[in-house]
C-alpha positions as CSV (number, residue, x, y, z in Angstrom):
1,X,231.9,244.3,-12.8
2,X,232.9,246.3,-15.9
3,X,236.2,247.2,-14.2
4,X,236.9,243.6,-13.5
5,X,236.3,242.6,-17.1
6,X,238.5,245.5,-18.3
7,X,241.3,244.4,-15.9
8,X,241.0,240.8,-17.2
9,X,241.1,241.9,-20.8
10,X,244.1,244.1,-20.1
11,X,246.0,241.3,-18.4
12,X,245.3,238.9,-21.4
13,X,246.5,241.5,-23.9
14,X,249.6,242.2,-21.9
15,X,250.3,238.5,-21.7
16,X,250.0,238.1,-25.4
17,X,252.2,241.1,-26.1
18,X,254.9,239.9,-23.7
19,X,254.7,236.4,-25.2
20,X,255.0,237.8,-28.8
21,X,258.0,239.9,-27.7
22,X,259.7,236.9,-26.3
23,X,259.1,234.9,-29.5
24,X,260.5,237.7,-31.7
25,X,263.6,238.0,-29.5
26,X,264.3,234.2,-29.8
27,X,263.6,234.2,-33.5
28,X,266.1,237.1,-34.0
29,X,268.7,235.3,-31.8
30,X,268.4,232.1,-33.9
31,X,268.2,233.7,-37.4
32,X,269.9,237.1,-37.3
33,X,273.7,237.5,-37.1
34,X,275.0,240.9,-36.2
35,X,276.4,242.8,-33.3
36,X,273.3,242.2,-31.2
37,X,272.2,238.7,-32.1
38,X,274.3,235.5,-32.5
39,X,272.4,234.0,-35.5
40,X,272.7,230.6,-33.9
41,X,269.9,228.2,-32.9
42,X,272.2,226.5,-30.5
43,X,272.6,229.7,-28.6
44,X,268.9,230.6,-28.8
45,X,267.9,227.2,-27.5
46,X,270.5,227.2,-24.7
47,X,269.1,230.5,-23.5
48,X,265.5,229.1,-23.8
49,X,266.3,226.0,-21.7
50,X,267.8,228.0,-18.8
51,X,264.9,230.4,-19.2
52,X,262.4,227.6,-18.7
53,X,264.2,226.4,-15.6
54,X,264.3,230.0,-14.3
55,X,260.5,230.1,-15.0
56,X,260.1,227.1,-12.7
57,X,262.1,228.9,-10.0
58,X,260.0,232.1,-10.5
59,X,256.8,230.0,-10.2
60,X,257.9,228.7,-6.8
61,X,258.7,232.2,-5.5
62,X,255.5,233.5,-6.9
63,X,253.6,230.9,-5.0
64,X,255.2,232.0,-1.8
65,X,255.0,235.8,-2.4
66,X,252.1,236.1,-4.8
67,X,249.8,233.7,-3.0
68,X,250.8,234.3,0.6
69,X,253.0,237.4,0.8
70,X,256.0,235.4,2.2
71,X,259.4,237.0,1.4
72,X,261.9,234.2,0.8
73,X,265.3,235.7,0.6
74,X,267.0,232.3,0.6
75,X,266.0,231.0,-2.8
76,X,269.5,229.9,-3.6
77,X,269.6,227.5,-0.6
78,X,266.5,225.6,-1.6
79,X,267.8,225.5,-5.2
80,X,271.1,224.0,-3.9
81,X,269.2,221.4,-1.9
82,X,267.3,220.4,-5.1
83,X,270.6,220.0,-6.9
84,X,271.6,217.3,-4.4
85,X,268.7,215.1,-5.8
86,X,270.5,213.9,-9.0
87,X,273.8,213.5,-7.0
88,X,272.3,211.2,-4.4
89,X,269.9,209.3,-6.7
90,X,271.4,209.1,-10.2
91,X,275.1,209.2,-10.0
92,X,277.0,205.8,-9.9
93,X,277.7,204.3,-6.5
94,X,281.2,205.0,-5.2
95,X,283.0,201.7,-4.5
96,X,283.7,201.3,-0.8
97,X,282.1,204.6,0.3
98,X,279.0,203.1,1.9
99,X,281.0,200.4,3.7
100,X,283.5,203.1,4.9
101,X,280.9,205.2,6.8
102,X,277.5,205.1,5.2
103,X,275.5,203.4,8.1
104,X,277.2,205.5,10.7
105,X,276.3,208.7,8.8
106,X,272.7,207.7,8.7
107,X,272.7,206.8,12.4
108,X,274.3,210.2,13.2
109,X,271.6,212.1,11.2
110,X,268.9,210.1,13.0
111,X,270.5,211.0,16.4
112,X,270.7,214.7,15.4
113,X,267.1,214.8,14.3
114,X,266.0,212.9,17.4
115,X,267.9,215.4,19.6
116,X,265.9,218.2,18.1
117,X,262.6,216.4,18.6
118,X,263.6,215.5,22.2
119,X,264.6,219.1,22.9
120,X,261.2,220.3,21.7
121,X,259.4,217.9,24.0
122,X,261.7,218.8,26.9
123,X,260.8,222.5,26.4
124,X,257.1,221.7,26.4
125,X,257.0,219.3,29.3
126,X,259.7,220.4,31.7
127,X,258.7,222.5,34.7
128,X,259.4,226.2,34.5
129,X,262.4,226.1,36.8
130,X,264.0,223.2,35.0
131,X,263.1,224.0,31.4
132,X,266.3,225.8,30.4
133,X,268.9,223.6,32.2
134,X,267.1,220.5,30.8
135,X,267.0,221.9,27.3
136,X,270.7,222.8,27.4
137,X,271.6,219.3,28.8
138,X,269.6,217.6,26.1
139,X,271.2,219.6,23.3
140,X,274.8,219.2,24.6
141,X,274.4,215.4,25.1
142,X,272.8,215.0,21.7
143,X,275.4,217.2,19.9
144,X,278.3,215.2,21.5
145,X,276.7,211.9,20.4
146,X,276.0,213.2,16.9
147,X,279.6,214.4,16.4
148,X,281.0,211.1,17.9
149,X,279.1,209.2,15.2
150,X,279.4,211.7,12.3
151,X,283.0,212.9,12.3
152,X,284.8,209.5,11.9
153,X,282.3,208.4,9.3
154,X,282.8,211.5,7.2
155,X,286.6,211.2,7.4
156,X,286.4,207.6,6.3
157,X,284.2,208.4,3.3
158,X,286.3,211.4,2.2
159,X,289.5,209.3,2.5
160,X,288.0,206.7,0.2
161,X,289.5,207.2,-3.3
162,X,289.7,210.9,-2.5
163,X,291.3,211.9,-5.9
164,X,288.4,211.0,-8.0
165,X,285.5,210.5,-5.5
166,X,285.7,211.1,-1.8
167,X,281.9,211.2,-1.6
168,X,279.1,208.9,-0.6
169,X,277.9,208.4,-4.2
170,X,274.4,207.7,-5.6
171,X,272.2,204.8,-6.4
172,X,272.6,204.9,-10.2
173,X,268.8,205.3,-10.8
174,X,267.3,207.1,-13.8
175,X,267.8,210.9,-13.5
176,X,264.2,211.8,-13.9
177,X,263.5,210.0,-10.6
178,X,265.9,212.3,-8.9
179,X,263.8,215.4,-9.8
180,X,261.0,214.8,-7.3
181,X,263.7,213.7,-4.7
182,X,265.3,217.2,-5.1
183,X,261.9,218.7,-4.6
184,X,261.4,216.6,-1.4
185,X,264.8,217.6,0.0
186,X,263.9,221.3,-0.5
187,X,260.5,220.7,1.0
188,X,261.9,219.0,4.1
189,X,264.3,222.0,4.7
190,X,261.4,224.4,4.1
191,X,259.4,222.5,6.8
192,X,262.2,223.0,9.3
193,X,262.7,226.6,8.4
194,X,259.0,227.4,8.4
195,X,258.4,225.8,11.8
196,X,261.0,228.2,13.3
197,X,260.7,231.4,11.2
198,X,257.1,231.7,9.9
199,X,255.9,233.0,13.3
200,X,258.2,236.0,12.8
201,X,257.3,239.3,11.1
202,X,257.9,239.5,7.4
203,X,261.2,241.4,7.7
204,X,262.5,238.9,10.2
205,X,261.4,236.1,7.9
206,X,263.4,237.6,5.1
207,X,266.5,237.9,7.3
208,X,266.1,234.3,8.5
209,X,265.7,232.8,5.1
210,X,268.6,234.8,3.8
211,X,270.9,233.4,6.5
212,X,269.6,229.9,6.2
213,X,270.1,230.0,2.4
214,X,273.7,231.0,2.8
215,X,274.2,228.3,5.5
216,X,272.9,225.6,3.1
217,X,275.3,226.7,0.4
218,X,278.2,226.8,2.8
219,X,277.4,223.3,4.0
220,X,277.5,222.1,0.4
221,X,280.8,223.7,-0.2
222,X,282.4,222.2,2.9
223,X,280.9,218.8,3.2
224,X,282.9,217.0,0.6
225,X,281.4,213.6,1.5
226,X,278.0,214.8,0.2
227,X,278.7,216.1,-3.3
228,X,282.6,216.6,-3.3
229,X,282.2,220.3,-2.1
230,X,284.3,222.8,-4.0
231,X,285.9,219.9,-6.0
232,X,282.6,219.9,-7.9
233,X,280.6,216.9,-8.9
234,X,280.5,216.1,-12.7
235,X,279.1,213.3,-14.7
236,X,275.4,213.8,-13.7
237,X,273.4,211.4,-16.0
238,X,271.2,212.9,-18.7
239,X,267.7,212.0,-19.8
240,X,268.6,212.8,-23.4
241,X,271.3,211.5,-25.8
242,X,274.8,212.8,-25.8
243,X,276.0,214.8,-28.7
244,X,278.9,212.6,-29.5
245,X,276.7,209.5,-29.6
246,X,274.5,211.3,-32.2
247,X,277.5,212.4,-34.2
248,X,278.7,208.7,-34.4
249,X,275.2,207.5,-35.5
250,X,275.2,207.2,-39.3
251,X,271.4,207.6,-39.4
252,X,271.5,210.9,-37.6
253,X,274.4,212.2,-39.7
254,X,272.4,211.4,-42.8
255,X,269.4,213.3,-41.4
256,X,271.6,216.2,-40.5
257,X,273.0,216.4,-44.0
258,X,269.4,216.3,-45.4
259,X,268.6,219.4,-43.2
260,X,271.7,221.1,-44.5
261,X,273.6,221.0,-41.2
262,X,276.8,219.4,-40.1
263,X,276.5,216.7,-37.5
264,X,278.0,218.7,-34.7
265,X,275.6,221.6,-35.1
266,X,272.6,219.3,-35.7
267,X,273.3,217.2,-32.6
268,X,273.6,220.3,-30.4
269,X,270.2,221.6,-31.7
270,X,268.5,218.2,-31.3
271,X,269.7,217.7,-27.7
272,X,268.6,221.2,-26.7
273,X,265.2,220.7,-28.4
274,X,264.7,217.5,-26.4
275,X,265.6,219.4,-23.2
276,X,263.3,222.2,-24.1
277,X,260.4,219.8,-24.7
278,X,261.1,218.1,-21.4
279,X,261.4,221.3,-19.4
280,X,258.3,222.7,-21.2
281,X,256.2,219.8,-20.2
282,X,257.2,220.1,-16.5
283,X,256.5,223.8,-16.6
284,X,253.1,223.5,-18.2
285,X,252.1,220.8,-15.7
286,X,253.2,223.0,-12.8
287,X,251.3,226.0,-14.2
288,X,248.2,223.9,-14.6
289,X,248.4,222.7,-11.0
290,X,249.1,226.2,-9.8
291,X,246.2,227.7,-11.6
292,X,243.8,225.0,-10.4
293,X,245.0,225.6,-6.8
294,X,244.8,229.4,-7.1
295,X,241.2,229.2,-8.4
296,X,240.1,226.7,-5.7
297,X,238.7,227.6,-2.3
298,X,242.2,226.9,-0.9
299,X,243.6,229.6,-3.3
300,X,241.0,232.1,-2.4
301,X,241.7,231.5,1.3
302,X,245.5,232.0,0.7
303,X,244.8,235.3,-1.0
304,X,242.5,236.4,1.8
305,X,245.2,235.6,4.3
306,X,247.7,237.5,2.2
307,X,245.5,240.6,2.0
308,X,244.5,240.7,5.6
309,X,245.9,238.2,8.1
310,X,244.0,239.7,11.0
311,X,240.6,239.4,9.4
312,X,241.4,235.8,8.2
313,X,242.6,234.8,11.7
314,X,239.4,236.3,13.2
315,X,237.4,234.1,10.8
316,X,239.1,231.0,12.2
317,X,241.8,230.4,9.6
318,X,245.1,228.9,10.8
319,X,247.3,231.6,9.3
320,X,250.7,230.2,10.4
321,X,249.6,226.7,9.2
322,X,248.6,227.9,5.8
323,X,251.8,229.9,5.5
324,X,253.8,226.8,6.3
325,X,251.9,224.9,3.7
326,X,252.6,227.3,0.8
327,X,256.2,227.9,2.0
328,X,256.8,224.1,1.6
329,X,255.1,223.9,-1.7
330,X,256.9,226.9,-3.2
331,X,260.3,225.6,-1.9
332,X,259.6,222.2,-3.4
333,X,259.1,223.8,-6.8
334,X,262.4,225.7,-6.4
335,X,264.1,222.4,-5.4
336,X,262.7,220.8,-8.5
337,X,264.2,223.6,-10.6
338,X,267.6,222.9,-8.9
339,X,267.4,219.3,-9.9
340,X,266.5,220.2,-13.5
341,X,269.3,222.7,-13.7
342,X,272.1,220.3,-12.7
343,X,270.7,217.7,-15.0
344,X,271.0,220.2,-17.8
345,X,274.6,221.3,-16.8
346,X,275.8,217.8,-15.9
347,X,277.7,219.4,-13.0
348,X,277.1,220.4,-9.4
349,X,279.3,223.4,-8.5
350,X,278.5,224.8,-5.0
351,X,280.7,227.8,-5.8
352,X,278.3,228.7,-8.6
353,X,275.3,229.1,-6.3
354,X,275.4,232.9,-6.3
355,X,272.6,234.8,-4.4
356,X,272.7,237.5,-7.0
357,X,271.8,235.1,-9.8
358,X,269.6,232.6,-7.9
359,X,267.8,235.0,-5.4
360,X,267.9,238.6,-6.6
361,X,267.4,237.8,-10.3
362,X,264.5,235.4,-9.5
363,X,262.8,238.1,-7.5
364,X,263.3,240.6,-10.4
365,X,261.6,238.0,-12.7
366,X,258.6,237.7,-10.5
367,X,258.2,241.5,-9.9
368,X,258.7,242.3,-13.6
369,X,256.3,239.6,-14.7
370,X,253.6,240.3,-12.2
371,X,253.5,238.7,-8.7
372,X,250.3,236.8,-8.0
373,X,250.0,235.9,-11.7
374,X,251.5,232.5,-12.6
375,X,251.7,233.3,-16.3
376,X,253.2,236.7,-15.6
377,X,255.9,235.2,-13.4
378,X,256.8,232.6,-16.1
379,X,256.8,235.1,-19.0
380,X,258.8,237.6,-16.8
381,X,261.3,234.9,-16.0
382,X,262.0,234.0,-19.7
383,X,262.1,237.7,-20.7
384,X,264.4,238.8,-17.9
385,X,266.7,235.8,-18.4
386,X,267.1,236.6,-22.1
387,X,267.9,240.2,-21.3
388,X,270.4,239.1,-18.5
389,X,272.3,237.0,-21.0
390,X,272.2,239.5,-23.9
391,X,273.1,242.5,-21.7
392,X,276.7,241.1,-21.6
393,X,276.8,241.4,-25.4
394,X,274.6,244.5,-25.8
395,X,276.5,246.4,-23.1
396,X,279.8,246.6,-24.9
397,X,278.1,247.3,-28.3
398,X,276.1,250.2,-26.7
399,X,279.2,251.5,-25.0
400,X,281.2,251.5,-28.2
401,X,278.5,253.5,-29.8
402,X,278.3,256.0,-26.9
403,X,282.1,256.5,-26.6
404,X,282.8,256.7,-30.3
405,X,283.3,260.5,-30.2
406,X,285.8,260.3,-27.3
407,X,289.5,260.0,-27.8
408,X,291.3,256.7,-27.3
409,X,292.5,255.9,-23.8
410,X,291.5,257.5,-20.5
411,X,287.7,257.7,-19.9
412,X,286.9,255.7,-23.1
413,X,289.0,252.8,-22.1
414,X,287.6,252.7,-18.6
415,X,284.0,252.8,-19.9
416,X,284.7,250.1,-22.4
417,X,286.5,247.9,-19.8
418,X,283.4,248.1,-17.5
419,X,280.9,247.5,-20.3
420,X,280.5,243.7,-19.8
421,X,279.2,244.4,-16.3
422,X,276.4,246.5,-17.6
423,X,274.0,243.6,-17.1
424,X,273.7,244.7,-13.4
425,X,272.8,248.3,-14.4
426,X,270.4,246.9,-17.1
427,X,268.5,244.8,-14.6
428,X,268.2,247.6,-12.1
429,X,267.0,249.9,-14.9
430,X,264.4,247.3,-16.1
431,X,263.2,246.9,-12.5
432,X,262.9,250.7,-12.0
433,X,261.0,251.2,-15.3
434,X,258.6,248.4,-14.5
435,X,258.0,249.7,-11.0
436,X,257.4,253.2,-12.3
437,X,255.1,252.5,-15.3
438,X,253.7,249.0,-14.4
439,X,253.9,248.7,-10.6
440,X,251.9,245.4,-10.6
441,X,254.1,243.9,-13.3
442,X,253.8,243.4,-17.0
443,X,251.1,240.8,-16.6
444,X,249.4,241.8,-13.3
445,X,247.3,239.6,-11.1
446,X,243.6,239.7,-12.0
């Protein structure tokens, strides 16, 4: 019992220390101007906002790995699906797009899904000698019907005002409504992936999710009718005011002058503060729900399954069913983060969904923070994101200092030229140090 109390106290103190370090770093970023810090609250708040969104991503991964031991290597795919939520729900309708091929696309998707359901039933019910031929025939007929419906509809939508649109458009609804839709899109994909892959061993699950994540991103790049593909989708509505509107508001300009700021700087800070408040509320609600779930009988069951699947199965627990459950919940949280991210950026760019940033770095955040501990994952996400951003600035400064004794040109020029890429070395070094001196993370699971 005393060891448990000591571990709890250590975890609390570590959480407070990490939180204090994060606060100090952001205060230095906002108030101190030198070679290491920008001295700009606009920059500090921009880093904070993306850090809060990264914390939501890390929370979703922590649910899958920390609660159930599921290795999801396709985080970027579920994030990309979540990003579709604001596009399909909140962007303005495209004139003529729905009439050009909307109903036929919906019918094609229904036929495609129905084909998969029918194929599953054929596999279950057909006799042993007829099972494979019947399955192949069902899939071939369903695929032909799907393409017959889908291809002409997509071509018609992409030909509709292709210069400025060429996509199906949205419903023009408030953007906050699109966030849960993004979560539902990711959850639906997770259900399909989980039904196929969760019966596999953990290493095969990692390979399967890695491939599926890349497939999702590839589909978003190539299906222009959905979100304009590589042409990018801009003009995502915002839940906060625009900076130009604030700068044209005499009342806001007067308040900015009273604060000793020009209107441009004050508007940027105010908008980022509103975003930070909105993202912070979402993150706190998710942490509250995650903590309640973790401390409930369901959470204890999940950790028992994670620690010993064989024993849990012997006690009558449906291991695969519970894995599917947590995989869907974690993916929904990741999808929610994707919807929040494109709302912040105002842009969907499929080419920007980089696995290094949106899979590897999220895993680094969870491992550094402490897998299995929700607060640890969140604090680790914000800290690692700050270091990831500042490493691009600190790398050249450090390299200038190291190479100062060297003569101009040659090795010195080569080292200085590669300095901006030191963030990759920095993240690897951080991960190695944490794994060496705090293998369970900075804020370990109790």
